[in-house]
Biopython code that builds the backbone (N, CA, C, O; Angstrom):
import numpy as np
from Bio.PDB.StructureBuilder import StructureBuilder

atoms = [
    (1, "ALA", "N", (-18.431, 222.220, 14.693)),
    (1, "ALA", "CA", (-18.085, 223.007, 15.853)),
    (1, "ALA", "C", (-18.022, 222.131, 17.112)),
    (1, "ALA", "O", (-17.139, 222.298, 17.952)),
    (2, "LEU", "N", (-18.962, 221.207, 17.226)),
    (2, "LEU", "CA", (-18.989, 220.350, 18.414)),
    (2, "LEU", "C", (-17.719, 219.512, 18.519)),
    (2, "LEU", "O", (-17.159, 219.371, 19.606)),
    (3, "THR", "N", (-17.265, 218.959, 17.409)),
    (3, "THR", "CA", (-16.058, 218.133, 17.469)),
    (3, "THR", "C", (-14.843, 218.977, 17.838)),
    (3, "THR", "O", (-13.997, 218.529, 18.613)),
    (4, "MET", "N", (-14.741, 220.179, 17.304)),
    (4, "MET", "CA", (-13.604, 221.045, 17.637)),
    (4, "MET", "C", (-13.611, 221.422, 19.114)),
    (4, "MET", "O", (-12.552, 221.539, 19.731)),
    (5, "GLU", "N", (-14.796, 221.612, 19.683)),
    (5, "GLU", "CA", (-14.890, 221.934, 21.110)),
    (5, "GLU", "C", (-14.366, 220.790, 21.976)),
    (5, "GLU", "O", (-13.809, 221.027, 23.048)),
    (6, "ARG", "N", (-14.541, 219.557, 21.519)),
    (6, "ARG", "CA", (-14.135, 218.394, 22.317)),
    (6, "ARG", "C", (-12.724, 217.910, 21.977)),
    (6, "ARG", "O", (-12.147, 217.130, 22.734)),
    (7, "PHE", "N", (-12.159, 218.358, 20.852)),
    (7, "PHE", "CA", (-10.819, 217.928, 20.456)),
    (7, "PHE", "C", (-9.803, 218.422, 21.482)),
    (7, "PHE", "O", (-9.703, 219.619, 21.751)),
    (8, "GLY", "N", (-9.060, 217.490, 22.042)),
    (8, "GLY", "CA", (-8.053, 217.819, 23.045)),
    (8, "GLY", "C", (-8.601, 218.039, 24.443)),
    (8, "GLY", "O", (-7.859, 218.431, 25.343)),
    (9, "ALA", "N", (-9.899, 217.790, 24.640)),
    (9, "ALA", "CA", (-10.510, 218.004, 25.957)),
    (9, "ALA", "C", (-9.963, 216.998, 26.967)),
    (9, "ALA", "O", (-9.843, 215.809, 26.672)),
    (10, "SER", "N", (-9.638, 217.481, 28.143)),
    (10, "SER", "CA", (-9.089, 216.594, 29.176)),
    (10, "SER", "C", (-10.151, 215.653, 29.745)),
    (10, "SER", "O", (-9.814, 214.621, 30.325)),
    (11, "ASP", "N", (-11.425, 215.999, 29.584)),
    (11, "ASP", "CA", (-12.501, 215.149, 30.107)),
    (11, "ASP", "C", (-13.203, 214.339, 29.011)),
    (11, "ASP", "O", (-14.330, 213.883, 29.201)),
    (12, "LEU", "N", (-12.537, 214.163, 27.866)),
    (12, "LEU", "CA", (-13.105, 213.378, 26.768)),
    (12, "LEU", "C", (-13.379, 211.952, 27.248)),
    (12, "LEU", "O", (-12.484, 211.285, 27.766)),
    (13, "ARG", "N", (-14.606, 211.493, 27.075)),
    (13, "ARG", "CA", (-14.972, 210.131, 27.476)),
    (13, "ARG", "C", (-14.821, 209.205, 26.276)),
    (13, "ARG", "O", (-15.314, 209.497, 25.187)),
    (14, "VAL", "N", (-14.135, 208.087, 26.485)),
    (14, "VAL", "CA", (-13.871, 207.125, 25.418)),
    (14, "VAL", "C", (-14.371, 205.764, 25.853)),
    (14, "VAL", "O", (-14.055, 205.296, 26.947)),
    (15, "GLU", "N", (-15.157, 205.127, 24.988)),
    (15, "GLU", "CA", (-15.629, 203.761, 25.220)),
    (15, "GLU", "C", (-15.094, 202.883, 24.099)),
    (15, "GLU", "O", (-14.768, 203.372, 23.018)),
    (16, "THR", "N", (-15.004, 201.592, 24.361)),
    (16, "THR", "CA", (-14.598, 200.647, 23.329)),
    (16, "THR", "C", (-15.837, 199.924, 22.823)),
    (16, "THR", "O", (-16.587, 199.330, 23.598)),
    (17, "LYS", "N", (-16.042, 199.984, 21.504)),
    (17, "LYS", "CA", (-17.198, 199.329, 20.885)),
    (17, "LYS", "C", (-16.916, 197.831, 20.752)),
    (17, "LYS", "O", (-15.770, 197.406, 20.900)),
    (18, "PRO", "N", (-17.943, 197.026, 20.474)),
    (18, "PRO", "CA", (-17.744, 195.577, 20.335)),
    (18, "PRO", "C", (-16.681, 195.193, 19.303)),
    (18, "PRO", "O", (-16.043, 194.147, 19.430)),
    (19, "ASP", "N", (-16.488, 196.038, 18.281)),
    (19, "ASP", "CA", (-15.462, 195.725, 17.275)),
    (19, "ASP", "C", (-14.071, 196.210, 17.700)),
    (19, "ASP", "O", (-13.131, 196.217, 16.906)),
    (20, "MET", "N", (-13.962, 196.616, 18.972)),
    (20, "MET", "CA", (-12.709, 197.047, 19.600)),
    (20, "MET", "C", (-12.206, 198.404, 19.101)),
    (20, "MET", "O", (-11.042, 198.739, 19.317)),
    (21, "THR", "N", (-13.049, 199.181, 18.446)),
    (21, "THR", "CA", (-12.676, 200.529, 18.043)),
    (21, "THR", "C", (-13.230, 201.526, 19.055)),
    (21, "THR", "O", (-14.234, 201.246, 19.710)),
    (22, "PRO", "N", (-12.593, 202.677, 19.188)),
    (22, "PRO", "CA", (-13.061, 203.650, 20.178)),
    (22, "PRO", "C", (-14.247, 204.473, 19.681)),
    (22, "PRO", "O", (-14.405, 204.708, 18.482)),
    (23, "ALA", "N", (-15.064, 204.898, 20.615)),
    (23, "ALA", "CA", (-16.135, 205.865, 20.366)),
    (23, "ALA", "C", (-16.088, 206.862, 21.515)),
    (23, "ALA", "O", (-16.053, 206.474, 22.683)),
    (24, "THR", "N", (-16.088, 208.123, 21.186)),
    (24, "THR", "CA", (-16.015, 209.161, 22.214)),
    (24, "THR", "C", (-17.378, 209.817, 22.406)),
    (24, "THR", "O", (-18.297, 209.632, 21.609)),
    (25, "ASP", "N", (-17.481, 210.585, 23.480)),
    (25, "ASP", "CA", (-18.711, 211.357, 23.673)),
    (25, "ASP", "C", (-18.897, 212.328, 22.512)),
    (25, "ASP", "O", (-20.030, 212.663, 22.168)),
    (26, "ALA", "N", (-17.808, 212.783, 21.906)),
    (26, "ALA", "CA", (-17.900, 213.676, 20.746)),
    (26, "ALA", "C", (-18.495, 212.945, 19.544)),
    (26, "ALA", "O", (-19.297, 213.524, 18.811)),
    (27, "ASP", "N", (-18.115, 211.678, 19.328)),
    (27, "ASP", "CA", (-18.710, 210.875, 18.247)),
    (27, "ASP", "C", (-20.224, 210.795, 18.429)),
    (27, "ASP", "O", (-20.992, 211.101, 17.517)),
    (28, "LEU", "N", (-20.632, 210.380, 19.615)),
    (28, "LEU", "CA", (-22.053, 210.157, 19.886)),
    (28, "LEU", "C", (-22.855, 211.448, 19.781)),
    (28, "LEU", "O", (-23.909, 211.475, 19.147)),
    (29, "ASN", "N", (-22.363, 212.513, 20.397)),
    (29, "ASN", "CA", (-23.103, 213.775, 20.385)),
    (29, "ASN", "C", (-23.130, 214.418, 19.005)),
    (29, "ASN", "O", (-24.120, 215.047, 18.633)),
    (30, "THR", "N", (-22.052, 214.265, 18.247)),
    (30, "THR", "CA", (-22.024, 214.822, 16.894)),
    (30, "THR", "C", (-23.009, 214.096, 15.995)),
    (30, "THR", "O", (-23.723, 214.730, 15.218)),
    (31, "GLU", "N", (-23.057, 212.771, 16.093)),
    (31, "GLU", "CA", (-24.026, 212.044, 15.269)),
    (31, "GLU", "C", (-25.455, 212.413, 15.663)),
    (31, "GLU", "O", (-26.311, 212.593, 14.796)),
    (32, "ARG", "N", (-25.713, 212.526, 16.950)),
    (32, "ARG", "CA", (-27.057, 212.951, 17.390)),
    (32, "ARG", "C", (-27.412, 214.319, 16.808)),
    (32, "ARG", "O", (-28.521, 214.523, 16.314)),
    (33, "LEU", "N", (-26.470, 215.241, 16.872)),
    (33, "LEU", "CA", (-26.695, 216.589, 16.370)),
    (33, "LEU", "C", (-26.958, 216.583, 14.862)),
    (33, "LEU", "O", (-27.878, 217.253, 14.393)),
    (34, "LEU", "N", (-26.163, 215.838, 14.107)),
    (34, "LEU", "CA", (-26.350, 215.790, 12.656)),
    (34, "LEU", "C", (-27.692, 215.173, 12.282)),
    (34, "LEU", "O", (-28.362, 215.649, 11.366)),
    (35, "ARG", "N", (-28.084, 214.120, 12.986)),
    (35, "ARG", "CA", (-29.401, 213.518, 12.733)),
    (35, "ARG", "C", (-30.518, 214.520, 13.042)),
    (35, "ARG", "O", (-31.496, 214.618, 12.301)),
    (36, "ALA", "N", (-30.365, 215.250, 14.127)),
    (36, "ALA", "CA", (-31.374, 216.250, 14.499)),
    (36, "ALA", "C", (-31.454, 217.360, 13.457)),
    (36, "ALA", "O", (-32.545, 217.824, 13.127)),
    (37, "ARG", "N", (-30.312, 217.785, 12.940)),
    (37, "ARG", "CA", (-30.309, 218.838, 11.915)),
    (37, "ARG", "C", (-30.988, 218.363, 10.632)),
    (37, "ARG", "O", (-31.739, 219.117, 10.015)),
    (38, "LEU", "N", (-30.733, 217.135, 10.233)),
    (38, "LEU", "CA", (-31.402, 216.598, 9.044)),
    (38, "LEU", "C", (-32.911, 216.591, 9.255)),
    (38, "LEU", "O", (-33.665, 216.992, 8.369)),
    (39, "ALA", "N", (-33.349, 216.140, 10.414)),
    (39, "ALA", "CA", (-34.782, 216.093, 10.718)),
    (39, "ALA", "C", (-35.364, 217.503, 10.816)),
    (39, "ALA", "O", (-36.465, 217.761, 10.328)),
    (40, "GLU", "N", (-34.633, 218.399, 11.437)),
    (40, "GLU", "CA", (-35.088, 219.781, 11.621)),
    (40, "GLU", "C", (-35.350, 220.470, 10.280)),
    (40, "GLU", "O", (-36.285, 221.259, 10.142)),
    (41, "HIS", "N", (-34.517, 220.157, 9.310)),
    (41, "HIS", "CA", (-34.662, 220.764, 7.987)),
    (41, "HIS", "C", (-35.507, 219.905, 7.049)),
    (41, "HIS", "O", (-35.566, 220.138, 5.842)),
    (42, "ARG", "N", (-36.156, 218.910, 7.640)),
    (42, "ARG", "CA", (-37.068, 218.022, 6.908)),
    (42, "ARG", "C", (-36.414, 217.370, 5.691)),
    (42, "ARG", "O", (-37.047, 217.162, 4.656)),
    (43, "ILE", "N", (-35.154, 217.061, 5.845)),
    (43, "ILE", "CA", (-34.442, 216.373, 4.778)),
    (43, "ILE", "C", (-34.835, 214.907, 4.857)),
    (43, "ILE", "O", (-34.641, 214.257, 5.885)),
    (44, "VAL", "N", (-35.382, 214.398, 3.778)),
    (44, "VAL", "CA", (-35.941, 213.054, 3.796)),
    (44, "VAL", "C", (-34.918, 212.013, 3.369)),
    (44, "VAL", "O", (-33.905, 212.319, 2.739)),
    (45, "GLY", "N", (-35.217, 210.789, 3.732)),
    (45, "GLY", "CA", (-34.378, 209.660, 3.368)),
    (45, "GLY", "C", (-33.812, 208.998, 4.600)),
    (45, "GLY", "O", (-33.648, 209.634, 5.641)),
    (46, "PRO", "N", (-33.513, 207.720, 4.480)),
    (46, "PRO", "CA", (-32.945, 206.998, 5.616)),
    (46, "PRO", "C", (-31.542, 207.510, 5.942)),
    (46, "PRO", "O", (-30.821, 208.016, 5.083)),
    (47, "VAL", "N", (-31.187, 207.357, 7.216)),
    (47, "VAL", "CA", (-29.878, 207.791, 7.695)),
    (47, "VAL", "C", (-29.170, 206.590, 8.301)),
    (47, "VAL", "O", (-29.753, 205.859, 9.101)),
    (48, "PHE", "N", (-27.914, 206.387, 7.921)),
    (48, "PHE", "CA", (-27.076, 205.366, 8.539)),
    (48, "PHE", "C", (-25.888, 206.083, 9.156)),
    (48, "PHE", "O", (-25.184, 206.829, 8.476)),
    (49, "GLY", "N", (-25.667, 205.858, 10.438)),
    (49, "GLY", "CA", (-24.534, 206.470, 11.117)),
    (49, "GLY", "C", (-23.646, 205.413, 11.738)),
    (49, "GLY", "O", (-24.115, 204.344, 12.131)),
    (50, "GLU", "N", (-22.365, 205.715, 11.824)),
    (50, "GLU", "CA", (-21.420, 204.745, 12.381)),
    (50, "GLU", "C", (-21.752, 204.375, 13.815)),
    (50, "GLU", "O", (-21.588, 203.220, 14.208)),
    (51, "GLU", "N", (-22.213, 205.326, 14.597)),
    (51, "GLU", "CA", (-22.433, 205.057, 16.017)),
    (51, "GLU", "C", (-23.802, 204.460, 16.323)),
    (51, "GLU", "O", (-23.921, 203.637, 17.231)),
    (52, "PHE", "N", (-24.829, 204.852, 15.591)),
    (52, "PHE", "CA", (-26.186, 204.405, 15.910)),
    (52, "PHE", "C", (-26.833, 203.557, 14.818)),
    (52, "PHE", "O", (-28.002, 203.193, 14.938)),
    (53, "GLY", "N", (-26.101, 203.241, 13.767)),
    (53, "GLY", "CA", (-26.659, 202.406, 12.709)),
    (53, "GLY", "C", (-27.746, 203.128, 11.942)),
    (53, "GLY", "O", (-27.737, 204.353, 11.825)),
    (54, "GLY", "N", (-28.686, 202.347, 11.417)),
    (54, "GLY", "CA", (-29.744, 202.955, 10.624)),
    (54, "GLY", "C", (-30.938, 202.050, 10.509)),
    (54, "GLY", "O", (-30.973, 200.949, 11.060)),
    (55, "SER", "N", (-31.910, 202.535, 9.786)),
    (55, "SER", "CA", (-33.136, 201.762, 9.593)),
    (55, "SER", "C", (-32.938, 200.758, 8.470)),
    (55, "SER", "O", (-31.974, 200.841, 7.709)),
    (56, "LYS", "N", (-33.841, 199.830, 8.378)),
    (56, "LYS", "CA", (-33.793, 198.834, 7.313)),
    (56, "LYS", "C", (-34.602, 199.309, 6.105)),
    (56, "LYS", "O", (-34.831, 198.557, 5.158)),
    (57, "GLU", "N", (-35.024, 200.564, 6.160)),
    (57, "GLU", "CA", (-35.788, 201.163, 5.072)),
    (57, "GLU", "C", (-34.941, 201.178, 3.798)),
    (57, "GLU", "O", (-33.781, 201.590, 3.812)),
    (58, "PHE", "N", (-35.541, 200.721, 2.699)),
    (58, "PHE", "CA", (-34.818, 200.720, 1.431)),
    (58, "PHE", "C", (-35.065, 202.029, 0.708)),
    (58, "PHE", "O", (-36.192, 202.523, 0.655)),
    (59, "SER", "N", (-34.018, 202.575, 0.161)),
    (59, "SER", "CA", (-34.127, 203.786, -0.636)),
    (59, "SER", "C", (-32.935, 203.831, -1.576)),
    (59, "SER", "O", (-31.849, 203.357, -1.241)),
    (60, "SER", "N", (-33.140, 204.395, -2.741)),
    (60, "SER", "CA", (-32.021, 204.525, -3.677)),
    (60, "SER", "C", (-31.036, 205.594, -3.201)),
    (60, "SER", "O", (-29.910, 205.678, -3.692)),
    (61, "ARG", "N", (-31.478, 206.410, -2.236)),
    (61, "ARG", "CA", (-30.616, 207.433, -1.642)),
    (61, "ARG", "C", (-30.634, 207.275, -0.127)),
    (61, "ARG", "O", (-31.687, 207.051, 0.470)),
    (62, "GLN", "N", (-29.479, 207.391, 0.478)),
    (62, "GLN", "CA", (-29.370, 207.238, 1.929)),
    (62, "GLN", "C", (-28.278, 208.169, 2.441)),
    (62, "GLN", "O", (-27.221, 208.295, 1.823)),
    (63, "TRP", "N", (-28.536, 208.819, 3.572)),
    (63, "TRP", "CA", (-27.526, 209.636, 4.228)),
    (63, "TRP", "C", (-26.596, 208.721, 5.014)),
    (63, "TRP", "O", (-27.051, 207.786, 5.672)),
    (64, "VAL", "N", (-25.311, 208.985, 4.947)),
    (64, "VAL", "CA", (-24.314, 208.221, 5.697)),
    (64, "VAL", "C", (-23.505, 209.226, 6.524)),
    (64, "VAL", "O", (-23.007, 210.224, 6.003)),
    (65, "ILE", "N", (-23.387, 208.939, 7.818)),
    (65, "ILE", "CA", (-22.683, 209.837, 8.738)),
    (65, "ILE", "C", (-21.579, 209.074, 9.468)),
    (65, "ILE", "O", (-21.818, 208.013, 10.044)),
    (66, "ASP", "N", (-20.394, 209.618, 9.434)),
    (66, "ASP", "CA", (-19.304, 209.168, 10.308)),
    (66, "ASP", "C", (-18.901, 210.416, 11.089)),
    (66, "ASP", "O", (-18.177, 211.266, 10.571)),
    (67, "PRO", "N", (-19.366, 210.529, 12.330)),
    (67, "PRO", "CA", (-19.177, 211.773, 13.069)),
    (67, "PRO", "C", (-17.714, 212.169, 13.258)),
    (67, "PRO", "O", (-17.378, 213.352, 13.209)),
    (68, "ILE", "N", (-16.852, 211.186, 13.474)),
    (68, "ILE", "CA", (-15.413, 211.458, 13.539)),
    (68, "ILE", "C", (-14.703, 210.313, 12.830)),
    (68, "ILE", "O", (-14.552, 209.223, 13.382)),
    (69, "ASP", "N", (-14.271, 210.572, 11.607)),
    (69, "ASP", "CA", (-13.469, 209.599, 10.876)),
    (69, "ASP", "C", (-12.027, 209.844, 11.310)),
    (69, "ASP", "O", (-11.443, 210.887, 11.014)),
    (70, "GLY", "N", (-11.473, 208.878, 12.007)),
    (70, "GLY", "CA", (-10.145, 209.042, 12.593)),
    (70, "GLY", "C", (-10.230, 209.233, 14.097)),
    (70, "GLY", "O", (-9.502, 210.039, 14.675)),
    (71, "THR", "N", (-11.133, 208.478, 14.727)),
    (71, "THR", "CA", (-11.350, 208.632, 16.169)),
    (71, "THR", "C", (-10.077, 208.361, 16.969)),
    (71, "THR", "O", (-9.832, 209.029, 17.974)),
    (72, "LYS", "N", (-9.266, 207.397, 16.542)),
    (72, "LYS", "CA", (-8.023, 207.124, 17.287)),
    (72, "LYS", "C", (-7.128, 208.358, 17.300)),
    (72, "LYS", "O", (-6.546, 208.688, 18.333)),
    (73, "ASN", "N", (-7.013, 209.036, 16.170)),
    (73, "ASN", "CA", (-6.235, 210.278, 16.131)),
    (73, "ASN", "C", (-6.874, 211.342, 17.014)),
    (73, "ASN", "O", (-6.179, 212.050, 17.743)),
    (74, "PHE", "N", (-8.195, 211.455, 16.949)),
    (74, "PHE", "CA", (-8.932, 212.425, 17.754)),
    (74, "PHE", "C", (-8.623, 212.221, 19.235)),
    (74, "PHE", "O", (-8.346, 213.177, 19.958)),
    (75, "VAL", "N", (-8.673, 210.967, 19.676)),
    (75, "VAL", "CA", (-8.415, 210.633, 21.082)),
    (75, "VAL", "C", (-6.978, 210.986, 21.471)),
    (75, "VAL", "O", (-6.736, 211.473, 22.576)),
    (76, "ARG", "N", (-6.039, 210.745, 20.579)),
    (76, "ARG", "CA", (-4.617, 210.997, 20.868)),
    (76, "ARG", "C", (-4.225, 212.467, 20.717)),
    (76, "ARG", "O", (-3.104, 212.854, 21.050)),
    (77, "GLY", "N", (-5.157, 213.286, 20.212)),
    (77, "GLY", "CA", (-4.841, 214.695, 20.006)),
    (77, "GLY", "C", (-4.105, 214.973, 18.709)),
    (77, "GLY", "O", (-3.513, 216.040, 18.540)),
    (78, "VAL", "N", (-4.141, 214.006, 17.785)),
    (78, "VAL", "CA", (-3.506, 214.179, 16.474)),
    (78, "VAL", "C", (-4.532, 214.828, 15.541)),
    (78, "VAL", "O", (-5.616, 214.274, 15.355)),
    (79, "PRO", "N", (-4.221, 215.981, 14.953)),
    (79, "PRO", "CA", (-5.211, 216.702, 14.156)),
    (79, "PRO", "C", (-5.399, 216.157, 12.738)),
    (79, "PRO", "O", (-5.366, 216.909, 11.764)),
    (80, "VAL", "N", (-5.595, 214.854, 12.637)),
    (80, "VAL", "CA", (-5.858, 214.218, 11.347)),
    (80, "VAL", "C", (-7.137, 213.402, 11.501)),
    (80, "VAL", "O", (-7.088, 212.198, 11.752)),
    (81, "TRP", "N", (-8.275, 214.063, 11.350)),
    (81, "TRP", "CA", (-9.597, 213.461, 11.469)),
    (81, "TRP", "C", (-10.588, 214.417, 10.804)),
    (81, "TRP", "O", (-10.258, 215.571, 10.529)),
    (82, "CYS", "N", (-11.785, 213.937, 10.551)),
    (82, "CYS", "CA", (-12.807, 214.801, 9.953)),
    (82, "CYS", "C", (-14.191, 214.232, 10.238)),
    (82, "CYS", "O", (-14.329, 213.103, 10.708)),
    (83, "THR", "N", (-15.204, 215.026, 9.947)),
    (83, "THR", "CA", (-16.592, 214.586, 10.028)),
    (83, "THR", "C", (-17.055, 214.319, 8.605)),
    (83, "THR", "O", (-16.920, 215.178, 7.733)),
    (84, "LEU", "N", (-17.605, 213.122, 8.364)),
    (84, "LEU", "CA", (-18.054, 212.746, 7.023)),
    (84, "LEU", "C", (-19.570, 212.672, 6.967)),
    (84, "LEU", "O", (-20.211, 212.055, 7.818)),
    (85, "ILE", "N", (-20.128, 213.308, 5.953)),
    (85, "ILE", "CA", (-21.561, 213.237, 5.692)),
    (85, "ILE", "C", (-21.703, 213.035, 4.192)),
    (85, "ILE", "O", (-21.149, 213.799, 3.402)),
    (86, "ALA", "N", (-22.438, 212.015, 3.805)),
    (86, "ALA", "CA", (-22.612, 211.735, 2.380)),
    (86, "ALA", "C", (-24.062, 211.383, 2.090)),
    (86, "ALA", "O", (-24.785, 210.901, 2.962)),
    (87, "LEU", "N", (-24.474, 211.629, 0.865)),
    (87, "LEU", "CA", (-25.795, 211.235, 0.396)),
    (87, "LEU", "C", (-25.617, 210.319, -0.781)),
    (87, "LEU", "O", (-26.601, 209.851, -1.354)),
]
sb = StructureBuilder()
sb.init_structure("model")
sb.init_model(0)
sb.init_chain("A")
sb.init_seg("    ")
for serial, (resi, resn, name, xyz) in enumerate(atoms, 1):
    if name == "N":
        sb.init_residue(resn, " ", resi, " ")
    sb.init_atom(name, np.array(xyz, "f"), 0.0, 1.0, " ", f" {name:<3s}", serial, name[0])
structure = sb.get_structure()
């Protein structure tokens, strides 16, 4: 829901990461929200996210989050993007 609220927003904030790819306020806030939801529901295991990285904790299972896969499309208003969550 958060990403849809920000898709096409005229005040979307975009920063360039060190690898020269874009990150929006929607990327950052969505990853924060997903991490909070995992913690809120006491879902255990390390989490690695595209925007904030992860811990060096070793586990045979790890959550992986890409808050907006297709950020360039998201920024341009092209409706070809998604939120990825994997275990």
